[in-house]
C-alpha positions, 0 to 999 in steps of 0.5 A: 756746637759740634766741632766739624774740623779735624787737624792733620799731623804736623805743626799747625799755623797760628791762624788756619784761615790766614794760612788758607787764604795766604795759600789761595792768594799764592795759587791765584798769583801763580795762575797769572802766567798759567795760560788759557787752560787755567780758569783762574788765568781767564778770570784774571786776564779776561773781561772784568764782567766775567769774574764780576758775574761769577762773584755775584752768582756765587753770592746769590747761591750763598743767599739761597743756601741760607734760605734752605738752611732756614727752611730745613728740618733737623734731619736736613740742616747739616746737609744744607749748612754744608752746601752753604759753606761750600758756596761761601768758599766759592764767593771767597775764591772769586772775591780773592780773584777780583782783589788780585786782579786789581792788586789788593793784597791780603795784607791790605784787606786785613788792614781795611778790616782792622781799620774798622775796629775800635781803638779798644779792640786794636789795643787788645790785639796788640800790633795790627796792620792799619791802612795809611791815611794817604791810601784811604780815598773811598772812591774819591 
């Protein structure tokens, strides 16, 4: 697999995805008071249907982009993968806006994902965040 990533000069965070998501979360939170000129503000404060519609639209665009990757010949494949990655970024942004709108932090989301790990996987990673049992309601 070809490496498609390069790094800027300077100290790198332990987790690139963690740092990117933390920065995005901070930006989304900062937009809570930005006013109507901010797209993120409008998604956070407007009708929930608006952000949910965008999330579903972007997820559909990822699915269509995947179909394009599958149908592409070797010469077109990288361009379609680039488009899929771009659309996936839109899904992540809109999902994070939904999570922020309802007060779900990145730490809670990480704990949710860690809760799905096996005991062995948790032991291999060392200390992980897990959801407290009292906060697991599953729609109840």
